[in-house]
N, C-alpha and C positions, 0 to 999 in steps of 0.2 A: 496466567494471563486474565487480566481483569476482564476486558473486553467491555469496559464503560464507557470508550469512547465512541460516539457514532457518527464522528464524522463531519457534522451538520456545521453549516456554514464552511466546511473548506473544500475548496476542489479537489477533483480526481487526482490533479499534479500535485498539488500540497500533499495529499493523504499518500502518493508514490514515494514523495521525497521523505516524508516523516519515515514510510516504510524500509527504507534505504539507511537509514540513522540508526548509529549503537550496532552491537553485535546481535549473535543469535539469540541472544536472551532478553534483549532490549523489549519491556513492556510497553514504552511507547511506540514502539516498531509495529510489535503485535497488534497493538489496540487500530493502528492505523488499517494493517492489513483485515484485522476482521471488519473494520467499519468499510473497507473497500468488497469485502465479500459481501456484506449484507447490501450493499448499495445494489450491485449487480446490475448493473445499467452498461448499453451499449459502449459508452466512453469510456468503464472503466474495463470491457474487454477489447479495446480498442488501443487502450495503454498498458494491459498486459501483452498483448501481440506486440507492439511496440519494443517493449523491453525484453522480449525471448530474442531479438535479433543485437542485442549490445555484446560486445567485446567481454561486459565485467562479469564474471561469474555471480557476484552478489546479485546484479541488474534481473539477469537470466532467472 
């Protein structure tokens, strides 16, 4: 994992979408996840809470 994408200029929604693309080894998805973790805002928390209610295991 490179962790080089800081998510600058992308919305929380766009980063969430990117995090769900590909499989567990997809580096772009992990870059998006790391960007969300670094962001650490209330918006990110609310989006994560929303995903917890999903019927999709991948989203949860």
